[in-house]
mmJSON file of the N, C-alpha and C atoms, coordinates in Angstrom:
{"data_MODEL":{"atom_site":{
"group_PDB":["ATOM","ATOM","ATOM","ATOM","ATOM","ATOM","ATOM","ATOM","ATOM","ATOM","ATOM","ATOM","ATOM","ATOM","ATOM","ATOM","ATOM","ATOM","ATOM","ATOM","ATOM","ATOM","ATOM","ATOM","ATOM","ATOM","ATOM","ATOM","ATOM","ATOM","ATOM","ATOM","ATOM","ATOM","ATOM","ATOM","ATOM","ATOM","ATOM","ATOM","ATOM","ATOM","ATOM","ATOM","ATOM","ATOM","ATOM","ATOM","ATOM","ATOM","ATOM","ATOM","ATOM","ATOM","ATOM","ATOM","ATOM","ATOM","ATOM","ATOM","ATOM","ATOM","ATOM","ATOM","ATOM","ATOM","ATOM","ATOM","ATOM","ATOM","ATOM","ATOM","ATOM","ATOM","ATOM","ATOM","ATOM","ATOM","ATOM","ATOM","ATOM","ATOM","ATOM","ATOM","ATOM","ATOM","ATOM","ATOM","ATOM","ATOM","ATOM","ATOM","ATOM","ATOM","ATOM","ATOM","ATOM","ATOM","ATOM","ATOM","ATOM","ATOM","ATOM","ATOM","ATOM","ATOM","ATOM","ATOM","ATOM","ATOM","ATOM","ATOM","ATOM","ATOM","ATOM","ATOM","ATOM","ATOM","ATOM","ATOM","ATOM","ATOM","ATOM"],
"id":[1,2,3,4,5,6,7,8,9,10,11,12,13,14,15,16,17,18,19,20,21,22,23,24,25,26,27,28,29,30,31,32,33,34,35,36,37,38,39,40,41,42,43,44,45,46,47,48,49,50,51,52,53,54,55,56,57,58,59,60,61,62,63,64,65,66,67,68,69,70,71,72,73,74,75,76,77,78,79,80,81,82,83,84,85,86,87,88,89,90,91,92,93,94,95,96,97,98,99,100,101,102,103,104,105,106,107,108,109,110,111,112,113,114,115,116,117,118,119,120,121,122,123],
"type_symbol":["N","C","C","N","C","C","N","C","C","N","C","C","N","C","C","N","C","C","N","C","C","N","C","C","N","C","C","N","C","C","N","C","C","N","C","C","N","C","C","N","C","C","N","C","C","N","C","C","N","C","C","N","C","C","N","C","C","N","C","C","N","C","C","N","C","C","N","C","C","N","C","C","N","C","C","N","C","C","N","C","C","N","C","C","N","C","C","N","C","C","N","C","C","N","C","C","N","C","C","N","C","C","N","C","C","N","C","C","N","C","C","N","C","C","N","C","C","N","C","C","N","C","C"],
"label_atom_id":["N","CA","C","N","CA","C","N","CA","C","N","CA","C","N","CA","C","N","CA","C","N","CA","C","N","CA","C","N","CA","C","N","CA","C","N","CA","C","N","CA","C","N","CA","C","N","CA","C","N","CA","C","N","CA","C","N","CA","C","N","CA","C","N","CA","C","N","CA","C","N","CA","C","N","CA","C","N","CA","C","N","CA","C","N","CA","C","N","CA","C","N","CA","C","N","CA","C","N","CA","C","N","CA","C","N","CA","C","N","CA","C","N","CA","C","N","CA","C","N","CA","C","N","CA","C","N","CA","C","N","CA","C","N","CA","C","N","CA","C","N","CA","C"],
"label_alt_id":[null,null,null,null,null,null,null,null,null,null,null,null,null,null,null,null,null,null,null,null,null,null,null,null,null,null,null,null,null,null,null,null,null,null,null,null,null,null,null,null,null,null,null,null,null,null,null,null,null,null,null,null,null,null,null,null,null,null,null,null,null,null,null,null,null,null,null,null,null,null,null,null,null,null,null,null,null,null,null,null,null,null,null,null,null,null,null,null,null,null,null,null,null,null,null,null,null,null,null,null,null,null,null,null,null,null,null,null,null,null,null,null,null,null,null,null,null,null,null,null,null,null,null],
"label_comp_id":["MET","MET","MET","GLU","GLU","GLU","LYS","LYS","LYS","GLU","GLU","GLU","THR","THR","THR","ARG","ARG","ARG","LEU","LEU","LEU","LEU","LEU","LEU","GLU","GLU","GLU","LEU","LEU","LEU","ALA","ALA","ALA","ASN","ASN","ASN","PHE","PHE","PHE","LEU","LEU","LEU","LYS","LYS","LYS","SER","SER","SER","LYS","LYS","LYS","ARG","ARG","ARG","ALA","ALA","ALA","LYS","LYS","LYS","LEU","LEU","LEU","HIS","HIS","HIS","PRO","PRO","PRO","GLN","GLN","GLN","MET","MET","MET","VAL","VAL","VAL","ASP","ASP","ASP","LEU","LEU","LEU","PRO","PRO","PRO","ALA","ALA","ALA","GLY","GLY","GLY","ASN","ASN","ASN","ARG","ARG","ARG","ARG","ARG","ARG","ARG","ARG","ARG","THR","THR","THR","PRO","PRO","PRO","GLY","GLY","GLY","LEU","LEU","LEU","ARG","ARG","ARG","ARG","ARG","ARG"],
"label_asym_id":["A","A","A","A","A","A","A","A","A","A","A","A","A","A","A","A","A","A","A","A","A","A","A","A","A","A","A","A","A","A","A","A","A","A","A","A","A","A","A","A","A","A","A","A","A","A","A","A","A","A","A","A","A","A","A","A","A","A","A","A","A","A","A","A","A","A","A","A","A","A","A","A","A","A","A","A","A","A","A","A","A","A","A","A","A","A","A","A","A","A","A","A","A","A","A","A","A","A","A","A","A","A","A","A","A","A","A","A","A","A","A","A","A","A","A","A","A","A","A","A","A","A","A"],
"label_entity_id":["1","1","1","1","1","1","1","1","1","1","1","1","1","1","1","1","1","1","1","1","1","1","1","1","1","1","1","1","1","1","1","1","1","1","1","1","1","1","1","1","1","1","1","1","1","1","1","1","1","1","1","1","1","1","1","1","1","1","1","1","1","1","1","1","1","1","1","1","1","1","1","1","1","1","1","1","1","1","1","1","1","1","1","1","1","1","1","1","1","1","1","1","1","1","1","1","1","1","1","1","1","1","1","1","1","1","1","1","1","1","1","1","1","1","1","1","1","1","1","1","1","1","1"],
"label_seq_id":[1,1,1,2,2,2,3,3,3,4,4,4,5,5,5,6,6,6,7,7,7,8,8,8,9,9,9,10,10,10,11,11,11,12,12,12,13,13,13,14,14,14,15,15,15,16,16,16,17,17,17,18,18,18,19,19,19,20,20,20,21,21,21,22,22,22,23,23,23,24,24,24,25,25,25,26,26,26,27,27,27,28,28,28,29,29,29,30,30,30,31,31,31,32,32,32,33,33,33,34,34,34,35,35,35,36,36,36,37,37,37,38,38,38,39,39,39,40,40,40,41,41,41],
"pdbx_PDB_ins_code":[null,null,null,null,null,null,null,null,null,null,null,null,null,null,null,null,null,null,null,null,null,null,null,null,null,null,null,null,null,null,null,null,null,null,null,null,null,null,null,null,null,null,null,null,null,null,null,null,null,null,null,null,null,null,null,null,null,null,null,null,null,null,null,null,null,null,null,null,null,null,null,null,null,null,null,null,null,null,null,null,null,null,null,null,null,null,null,null,null,null,null,null,null,null,null,null,null,null,null,null,null,null,null,null,null,null,null,null,null,null,null,null,null,null,null,null,null,null,null,null,null,null,null],
"Cartn_x":[0.825,0.0,0.866,1.982,2.854,3.389,3.699,4.218,3.17,1.912,0.835,0.665,0.766,0.636,1.763,2.976,4.126,3.997,3.512,3.321,2.252,1.189,0.144,0.673,1.455,2.042,2.99,3.787,4.695,3.915,2.874,2.054,1.43,0.907,0.301,1.337,2.515,3.594,3.972,4.186,4.582,3.491,2.24,1.131,1.067,1.285,1.22,2.383,3.55,4.708,4.497,3.977,3.729,2.672,1.671,0.595,1.107,2.154,2.721,3.721,4.131,5.138,4.477,5.015,4.494,5.592,5.208,6.205,7.183,6.707,7.578,8.697,8.485,9.489,10.717,10.551,11.663,11.955,11.694,11.988,11.292,10.07,9.261,8.169,7.703,6.658,5.346,4.631,3.344,2.304,1.34,0.273,-0.824,-1.955,-3.094,-2.97,-2.433,-2.315,-0.978,-1.012,0.224,0.617,-0.268,0.018,0.073,0.825,0.911,-0.285,-1.007,-2.149,-1.706,-2.466,-2.17,-1.157,-0.55,0.434,-0.262,-0.058,-0.699,0.241,-0.332,0.459,0.531],
"Cartn_y":[-1.194,0.0,1.253,1.214,2.386,2.734,1.719,1.952,2.667,2.245,2.888,4.344,4.603,5.964,6.84,6.31,7.074,7.352,6.363,6.555,7.612,7.606,8.62,10.012,10.115,11.402,11.896,11.002,11.366,11.812,11.071,11.429,12.812,13.083,14.393,15.508,15.253,16.238,16.555,15.511,15.718,16.422,16.067,16.722,18.202,18.54,19.949,20.74,20.126,20.81,21.008,19.99,20.095,21.147,21.245,22.21,23.653,23.877,25.219,25.573,24.597,24.802,25.22,26.254,26.753,26.666,26.464,26.319,27.502,28.714,29.89,29.83,29.132,29.032,28.241,27.404,26.588,26.885,28.13,28.638,27.859,27.434,26.806,27.78,27.682,28.596,28.359,29.45,29.345,28.795,28.095,27.547,27.009,26.75,26.222,24.729,24.009,22.552,22.188,21.272,20.827,19.435,18.775,17.424,17.424,16.507,16.347,15.534,16.033,15.26,13.876,12.862,11.515,10.765,11.424,10.76,10.105,8.816,8.093,8.013,7.959,7.851,6.422],
"Cartn_z":[0.0,0.0,0.0,0.694,0.76,-0.621,-1.427,-2.765,-3.621,-3.529,-4.282,-3.863,-2.589,-2.081,-2.606,-2.591,-3.092,-4.583,-5.343,-6.778,-7.057,-6.288,-6.444,-6.119,-5.068,-4.701,-5.792,-6.345,-7.423,-8.654,-8.997,-10.152,-9.973,-8.81,-8.545,-8.612,-8.094,-8.136,-9.584,-10.383,-11.775,-12.576,-12.353,-13.053,-12.707,-11.446,-11.052,-11.657,-11.724,-12.326,-13.822,-14.509,-15.947,-16.25,-15.396,-15.622,-15.53,-14.754,-14.59,-15.684,-16.462,-17.491,-18.8,-19.428,-20.69,-21.749,-23.008,-24.074,-24.146,-23.893,-23.966,-22.936,-21.856,-20.796,-21.245,-22.261,-22.752,-24.22,-24.602,-25.949,-27.07,-26.83,-27.873,-28.3,-29.545,-29.99,-29.24,-28.999,-28.313,-29.278,-28.76,-29.582,-28.706,-29.319,-28.563,-28.32,-29.305,-29.184,-28.561,-27.632,-26.997,-27.468,-28.197,-28.677,-30.198,-30.725,-32.164,-32.643,-33.663,-34.167,-34.663,-34.327,-34.787,-33.944,-32.984,-32.137,-30.965,-30.818,-29.713,-28.531,-27.374,-26.157,-25.738],
"occupancy":[1.0,1.0,1.0,1.0,1.0,1.0,1.0,1.0,1.0,1.0,1.0,1.0,1.0,1.0,1.0,1.0,1.0,1.0,1.0,1.0,1.0,1.0,1.0,1.0,1.0,1.0,1.0,1.0,1.0,1.0,1.0,1.0,1.0,1.0,1.0,1.0,1.0,1.0,1.0,1.0,1.0,1.0,1.0,1.0,1.0,1.0,1.0,1.0,1.0,1.0,1.0,1.0,1.0,1.0,1.0,1.0,1.0,1.0,1.0,1.0,1.0,1.0,1.0,1.0,1.0,1.0,1.0,1.0,1.0,1.0,1.0,1.0,1.0,1.0,1.0,1.0,1.0,1.0,1.0,1.0,1.0,1.0,1.0,1.0,1.0,1.0,1.0,1.0,1.0,1.0,1.0,1.0,1.0,1.0,1.0,1.0,1.0,1.0,1.0,1.0,1.0,1.0,1.0,1.0,1.0,1.0,1.0,1.0,1.0,1.0,1.0,1.0,1.0,1.0,1.0,1.0,1.0,1.0,1.0,1.0,1.0,1.0,1.0],
"B_iso_or_equiv":[0.0,0.0,0.0,0.0,0.0,0.0,0.0,0.0,0.0,0.0,0.0,0.0,0.0,0.0,0.0,0.0,0.0,0.0,0.0,0.0,0.0,0.0,0.0,0.0,0.0,0.0,0.0,0.0,0.0,0.0,0.0,0.0,0.0,0.0,0.0,0.0,0.0,0.0,0.0,0.0,0.0,0.0,0.0,0.0,0.0,0.0,0.0,0.0,0.0,0.0,0.0,0.0,0.0,0.0,0.0,0.0,0.0,0.0,0.0,0.0,0.0,0.0,0.0,0.0,0.0,0.0,0.0,0.0,0.0,0.0,0.0,0.0,0.0,0.0,0.0,0.0,0.0,0.0,0.0,0.0,0.0,0.0,0.0,0.0,0.0,0.0,0.0,0.0,0.0,0.0,0.0,0.0,0.0,0.0,0.0,0.0,0.0,0.0,0.0,0.0,0.0,0.0,0.0,0.0,0.0,0.0,0.0,0.0,0.0,0.0,0.0,0.0,0.0,0.0,0.0,0.0,0.0,0.0,0.0,0.0,0.0,0.0,0.0],
"pdbx_formal_charge":[null,null,null,null,null,null,null,null,null,null,null,null,null,null,null,null,null,null,null,null,null,null,null,null,null,null,null,null,null,null,null,null,null,null,null,null,null,null,null,null,null,null,null,null,null,null,null,null,null,null,null,null,null,null,null,null,null,null,null,null,null,null,null,null,null,null,null,null,null,null,null,null,null,null,null,null,null,null,null,null,null,null,null,null,null,null,null,null,null,null,null,null,null,null,null,null,null,null,null,null,null,null,null,null,null,null,null,null,null,null,null,null,null,null,null,null,null,null,null,null,null,null,null],
"auth_seq_id":[1,1,1,2,2,2,3,3,3,4,4,4,5,5,5,6,6,6,7,7,7,8,8,8,9,9,9,10,10,10,11,11,11,12,12,12,13,13,13,14,14,14,15,15,15,16,16,16,17,17,17,18,18,18,19,19,19,20,20,20,21,21,21,22,22,22,23,23,23,24,24,24,25,25,25,26,26,26,27,27,27,28,28,28,29,29,29,30,30,30,31,31,31,32,32,32,33,33,33,34,34,34,35,35,35,36,36,36,37,37,37,38,38,38,39,39,39,40,40,40,41,41,41],
"auth_comp_id":["MET","MET","MET","GLU","GLU","GLU","LYS","LYS","LYS","GLU","GLU","GLU","THR","THR","THR","ARG","ARG","ARG","LEU","LEU","LEU","LEU","LEU","LEU","GLU","GLU","GLU","LEU","LEU","LEU","ALA","ALA","ALA","ASN","ASN","ASN","PHE","PHE","PHE","LEU","LEU","LEU","LYS","LYS","LYS","SER","SER","SER","LYS","LYS","LYS","ARG","ARG","ARG","ALA","ALA","ALA","LYS","LYS","LYS","LEU","LEU","LEU","HIS","HIS","HIS","PRO","PRO","PRO","GLN","GLN","GLN","MET","MET","MET","VAL","VAL","VAL","ASP","ASP","ASP","LEU","LEU","LEU","PRO","PRO","PRO","ALA","ALA","ALA","GLY","GLY","GLY","ASN","ASN","ASN","ARG","ARG","ARG","ARG","ARG","ARG","ARG","ARG","ARG","THR","THR","THR","PRO","PRO","PRO","GLY","GLY","GLY","LEU","LEU","LEU","ARG","ARG","ARG","ARG","ARG","ARG"],
"auth_asym_id":["A","A","A","A","A","A","A","A","A","A","A","A","A","A","A","A","A","A","A","A","A","A","A","A","A","A","A","A","A","A","A","A","A","A","A","A","A","A","A","A","A","A","A","A","A","A","A","A","A","A","A","A","A","A","A","A","A","A","A","A","A","A","A","A","A","A","A","A","A","A","A","A","A","A","A","A","A","A","A","A","A","A","A","A","A","A","A","A","A","A","A","A","A","A","A","A","A","A","A","A","A","A","A","A","A","A","A","A","A","A","A","A","A","A","A","A","A","A","A","A","A","A","A"],
"auth_atom_id":["N","CA","C","N","CA","C","N","CA","C","N","CA","C","N","CA","C","N","CA","C","N","CA","C","N","CA","C","N","CA","C","N","CA","C","N","CA","C","N","CA","C","N","CA","C","N","CA","C","N","CA","C","N","CA","C","N","CA","C","N","CA","C","N","CA","C","N","CA","C","N","CA","C","N","CA","C","N","CA","C","N","CA","C","N","CA","C","N","CA","C","N","CA","C","N","CA","C","N","CA","C","N","CA","C","N","CA","C","N","CA","C","N","CA","C","N","CA","C","N","CA","C","N","CA","C","N","CA","C","N","CA","C","N","CA","C","N","CA","C","N","CA","C"],
"pdbx_PDB_model_num":[1,1,1,1,1,1,1,1,1,1,1,1,1,1,1,1,1,1,1,1,1,1,1,1,1,1,1,1,1,1,1,1,1,1,1,1,1,1,1,1,1,1,1,1,1,1,1,1,1,1,1,1,1,1,1,1,1,1,1,1,1,1,1,1,1,1,1,1,1,1,1,1,1,1,1,1,1,1,1,1,1,1,1,1,1,1,1,1,1,1,1,1,1,1,1,1,1,1,1,1,1,1,1,1,1,1,1,1,1,1,1,1,1,1,1,1,1,1,1,1,1,1,1]
}}}
C-alpha cells in the first residue's frame, strides 16, 4: 500500500509541475495545441 501511495504522490507532483510549465518558458513557440495530431500515447 505504501508503494501505491508514493506513486500517487509522485504522479500528482509531476502533473502539477507540468501544468505550470508553458512552451515559452523553454523557448518553444506558443500555440493552442500541446500534442501532435495523430500521435498516440
